[in-house]
C-alpha positions in Angstrom: 5.1 1.0 8.7 4.5 3.4 11.6 5.3 2.0 15.0 2.3 2.2 17.4 1.4 0.7 20.7 -1.7 -1.5 20.7 -3.0 -3.2 23.9 -6.5 -4.6 23.2 -8.5 -6.3 20.4 -10.7 -3.2 20.2 -7.7 -1.0 19.6 -6.4 -3.3 16.9 -9.7 -3.2 15.1 -9.6 0.6 15.1 -6.1 0.5 13.7 -6.7 -2.1 10.9 -8.4 0.4 8.4 -5.3 2.6 8.7 -2.9 -0.3 8.1 -4.8 -1.3 5.0 -5.8 2.2 3.8 -9.5 1.7 3.6 -12.6 0.7 5.6 -13.2 -3.0 5.8 -16.3 -4.9 4.7 -17.1 -8.5 3.7 -13.6 -9.8 4.0 -11.2 -11.7 6.3 -8.1 -10.0 7.6 -5.1 -11.6 9.3 -2.8 -9.2 11.2 0.6 -10.9 11.8 2.9 -10.3 14.7 6.6 -11.1 15.1 8.6 -10.2 18.2 5.7 -8.0 19.6 5.8 -6.0 16.4 2.8 -5.8 14.0 3.9 -7.1 10.7 2.1 -7.5 7.3 -1.6 -7.5 7.3 -3.3 -9.8 4.8 -6.8 -9.3 3.5 -9.0 -11.3 1.2 -12.6 -10.8 0.0 -15.1 -13.4 1.2 -15.2 -16.0 -1.6 -18.1 -18.2 -2.8 -18.3 -21.3 -0.6 -16.9 -23.5 -3.4 -13.7 -21.5 -3.5 -13.1 -21.3 0.3 -10.6 -24.2 0.3 -8.5 -22.7 -2.6 -8.5 -19.3 -1.0 -7.4 -20.7 2.3 -4.5 -22.6 0.8 -3.3 -19.6 -1.2 -3.5 -17.3 1.8 -1.8 -19.8 4.2 1.0 -20.3 1.7 1.7 -16.6 1.7 1.6 -16.4 5.5 4.0 -19.3 5.9 6.6 -17.2 4.0 6.3 -14.4 6.5 6.6 -16.8 9.4 4.5 -14.9 12.0 4.7 -15.9 15.6 1.1 -14.9 16.2 -1.9 -13.5 14.4 -5.2 -11.8 14.9 -7.9 -13.3 12.7 -10.9 -11.1 11.9 -14.0 -11.8 9.7 -15.9 -8.7 8.5 -19.6 -9.7 7.8 -22.8 -8.0 6.6 -24.7 -11.3 7.0 -24.3 -13.4 10.2 -22.0 -16.4 9.5 -20.9 -15.5 6.0 -17.2 -15.5 6.9 -17.5 -18.7 9.1 -16.1 -21.3 6.7 -13.1 -19.2 5.7 -12.3 -18.1 9.3 -12.5 -21.7 10.6 -10.2 -23.1 7.9 -7.7 -20.3 8.4 -7.8 -20.8 12.2 -7.1 -24.5 11.7 -4.3 -23.7 9.3 -2.6 -21.1 11.5 -2.6 -23.2 14.6 -1.5 -26.3 12.6 1.5 -24.2 11.5 2.4 -23.3 15.0 1.0 -19.7 14.8 -0.7 -18.5 17.9 -4.1 -17.0 17.3 -4.2 -13.8 19.5 -8.0 -13.5 19.0 -10.6 -14.9 16.5 -13.0 -12.0 15.9 -16.2 -11.3 13.9 -17.1 -7.7 13.1 -20.7 -6.9 12.0 -23.0 -3.8 12.2 -20.7 -1.8 14.4 -20.0 -4.5 16.9 -17.4 -7.2 17.4 -17.3 -10.6 19.0 -14.1 -12.3 20.1 -12.9 -15.2 22.2 -14.1 -13.4 25.4 -17.7 -13.7 24.0 -17.7 -17.5 23.5 -18.5 -20.3 25.9 -14.8 -21.4 26.2 -11.4 -19.9 25.1 -11.1 -22.7 22.5 -14.6 -22.4 21.1 -15.0 -20.8 17.7 -18.8 -20.9 17.8 -21.6 -19.9 20.2 -21.9 -16.9 22.5 -22.3 -16.4 26.2 -25.7 -14.9 26.9 -24.2 -11.8 28.5 -22.1 -11.2 25.3 -24.9 -11.8 22.7 -24.7 -8.1 21.6 -20.9 -8.2 21.5 -18.7 -5.1 22.0 -19.2 -1.8 20.3 -16.4 -0.9 17.9 -14.3 1.8 19.6 -14.5 5.4 18.6 -11.3 5.9 16.6 -10.9 9.4 18.2 -10.4 7.7 21.6 -7.7 5.3 20.5 -4.2 6.7 21.0 -2.7 4.4 18.4 -5.1 5.8 15.8 -4.3 9.4 16.8 -0.6 8.7 16.2 -1.4 7.4 12.7 -3.7 10.3 11.9 -0.9 12.6 12.9 1.3 11.1 10.2 -1.4 11.8 7.5 -3.2 8.4 7.6 -6.8 8.6 6.4 -8.6 5.4 5.4 -10.6 5.5 2.2 -14.3 4.5 2.2 -13.9 1.2 0.4 -11.5 -1.2 -1.4 -12.8 0.2 -4.7 -11.7 3.7 -3.7 -8.2 2.3 -3.3 -8.2 0.9 -6.8 -9.4 4.2 -8.2 -6.2 5.8 -6.9 -4.2 4.2 -9.7 -6.9 3.9 -12.4 -6.7 6.0 -15.5 -8.9 9.1 -15.4 -10.2 9.6 -19.0 -11.1 13.2 -18.2 -7.4 14.1 -17.7 -5.5 11.5 -19.6 -6.1 12.4 -23.2 -4.0 15.5 -23.1 -1.1 13.7 -21.6 -1.3 11.0 -24.3 -1.2 13.7 -27.0 1.8 15.4 -25.3 3.6 12.1 -25.2 3.0 11.5 -28.9 4.4 15.0 -29.7 7.5 14.3 -27.6 8.1 11.0 -29.4 7.7 12.7 -32.7 10.1 15.5 -31.8 13.2 13.9 -30.1 15.2 17.1 -30.8 12.9 19.0 -28.5 13.6 16.6 -25.7 17.3 17.1 -26.2 16.9 20.9 -26.1 15.0 20.7 -22.9 17.9 18.8 -21.3 18.1 16.8 -18.1 18.0 19.9 -15.9 14.3 20.7 -16.7 13.4 17.0 -16.0 15.1 17.2 -12.6 13.3 20.5 -11.8 9.9 18.9 -12.6 10.6 15.8 -10.4 11.9 18.1 -7.6 8.3 19.4 -7.3 7.1 15.8 -6.6 10.0 15.4 -4.1 9.2 18.6 -2.2 8.7 18.2 1.6 5.1 17.9 2.6 5.1 21.2 4.5 6.0 23.2 1.5 3.5 22.0 -1.1 0.9 19.8 0.7 -0.3 16.8 -1.3 -1.3 18.7 -4.5 0.7 18.4 -7.7 -0.2 20.7 -10.5 1.5 20.2 -13.8 0.6 20.8 -17.5 0.1 17.9 -19.9 3.5 18.7 -21.5 5.3 18.7 -18.1 3.7 15.3 -17.1 4.7 13.9 -20.5 8.3 15.1 -20.0 8.4 13.5 -16.6 7.0 10.2 -17.9 9.4 10.1 -20.8 12.4 10.5 -18.4 11.3 7.2 -16.7 12.4 5.3 -19.8 16.0 5.9 -18.5 16.2 3.1 -16.0 19.1 4.5 -13.9 17.2 7.8 -13.6 14.0 5.9 -12.7 15.8 3.9 -10.0 17.4 7.0 -8.6 14.0 8.7 -8.3 12.7 5.7 -6.4 15.7 5.8 -4.0 15.1 9.5 -3.3 11.4 8.9 -2.7 11.8 5.7 -0.7 15.3 4.9 0.6 13.8 1.9 2.5 13.2 0.3 -0.9 16.2 1.3 -3.0 19.5 2.1 -1.2 20.7 5.7 -1.8 24.3 4.6 -2.1 23.5 2.7 -5.3 22.2 5.8 -7.1 24.5 6.7 -10.1 26.5 9.8 -9.7 24.9 11.7 -12.6 21.4 11.3 -11.3 22.6 12.2 -7.7 24.1 15.4 -8.9 21.0 16.4 -10.9 18.6 15.7 -8.1 20.9 17.4 -5.5 21.0 20.5 -7.7 17.2 20.6 -8.3 15.9 19.3 -4.9 17.9 21.1 -2.2 15.8 19.5 0.6 17.5 16.2 -0.3 16.1 12.7 -0.4 12.8 11.8 1.5 13.7 11.2 5.1 10.3 10.2 6.7 7.2 8.1 6.1 5.0 11.2 6.3 7.1 12.9 3.6 7.1 9.8 1.4 3.3 9.5 1.8 3.0 13.1 0.4 5.2 12.1 -2.5 3.1 9.0 -3.1 -0.1 11.1 -3.4 1.6 13.2 -6.1 2.8 10.1 -7.9 -0.8 8.7 -7.9 -2.1 12.0 -9.2 0.3 11.7 -12.2 -0.5 8.0 -12.7 -4.2 8.7 -13.1 -3.4 11.2 -15.9 -1.5 8.6 -18.0 -3.6 6.7 -20.6 -3.4 2.9 -20.8 -2.9 3.4 -24.5 0.7 4.5 -23.6 1.5 1.2 -21.9 5.2 1.6 -21.2 4.7 5.0 -19.6 1.7 3.9 -17.6 3.6 0.9 -16.4 6.6 3.0 -15.4 4.7 5.6 -13.3 2.6 2.9 -11.7 5.6 0.8 -10.8 7.4 3.8 -9.2 4.3 4.5 -7.2 4.1 0.9 -6.2 7.6 0.9 -4.9 6.9 3.9 -2.8 3.7 2.5 -1.5 5.3 -0.8 -0.6 8.0 1.1 1.3 5.2 2.7 3.4 3.5 -0.6 4.1 0.4 0.2 2.0 0.1 -3.1 0.3 -3.3 -2.4 -1.3 -2.1 0.6 -3.3 1.1 -1.2 -4.2 -0.7 -4.3 -5.4 -3.2 -2.3 -7.5 -0.4 -0.2 -9.0 1.6 -3.3 -10.0 -1.6 -5.0 -11.4 -2.2 -2.0 -13.6 1.4 -1.9 -14.7 1.5 -5.5 -15.7 -2.0 -5.4 -17.3 -0.9 -2.7 -19.7 2.7 -3.9 -20.1 3.2 -7.5 -19.0 6.9 -7.4 -19.9 7.7 -4.4 -17.6 10.5 -6.1 -15.6 10.6 -4.0 -12.4 6.8 -4.5 -12.0 7.3 -8.2 -12.4 9.9 -8.2 -9.6 7.7 -6.1 -7.4 4.7 -8.4 -8.0 6.8 -11.3 -6.6 7.9 -9.2 -3.6 4.3 -8.5 -2.8 3.2 -12.1 -3.4 5.9 -13.4 -1.0 5.4 -10.5 1.5 9.1 -9.5 1.4 9.2 -6.4 3.5 12.0 -3.8 3.3 15.0 -4.5 5.6 15.3 -0.9 6.4 12.8 1.2 8.4 12.0 4.8 8.1 13.5 5.4 11.5 16.8 4.1 10.1 16.5 6.6 7.2 15.8 9.5 9.5 18.9 8.6 11.6 
């Protein structure tokens, strides 16, 4: 996750869409802080009133595993008061667990109301007359922390549904890849003739630094099928993940054969920055959308690789959706199952991108 300096509640509200990858609507968000560092950001849709207690318990259980020292609690509403029950229960649970609530905020119609707007610092309801209209959400272009994130390539999508679409099969482009996979499976000798060098050359295009290729990835159906088929080799798959996201998989655990192949085909070397990894992720997602669900193992493989890279970048929404698709089409895909637990328990990588660059 990119390190940025945030001083006010307004600045934090401007940053949250970048942290989650999409604009926020009808949900509650909890931004956690440990040691003056912004940690995981949890988000949940506003549930029906009868499910508020269950949603609260599930969310608080996940937060306790993270162990935040403090948190910012934000309810995004379209109708006044619709997030109230969930916000109040979460506030009570956080304070009961010893987590300091930095601010308890409601966002609606381009304005926000925080503790400064209420009659007393401890009050969660009511507004002082002079704060009835709240504060206008800051213009993102005026927030230095947002500018830093934009400089690294951050661009929030319009909605949570748009995030899900990033890893959903595109029927308009998946049929050809499905046919190409079927042809490869029927002609194993052809795969042997192509050899590992061609596979490494194809993946090297995904691994290319951002400056040399941008975020586009153009490949024929046959090339995509060849890349997907290579992911059936687990050591090779894990080596690719390490080269794409060394914060997730240590590079020193990559097997020698895969290291030599990648080094010969990708002279720029392993990914060394979050911006570079983000460009790689966009290419992976472009490939994932071209894989039909009717090829479950291959779809699960590419979605899991993308999920690992996304989690290394701190983009939990994309990682969660990619893992969900992987396990939906292939419930027994082991690495996806492990990653699902990592996301559920909010286990963040021990290494940071600054460590990789160093």
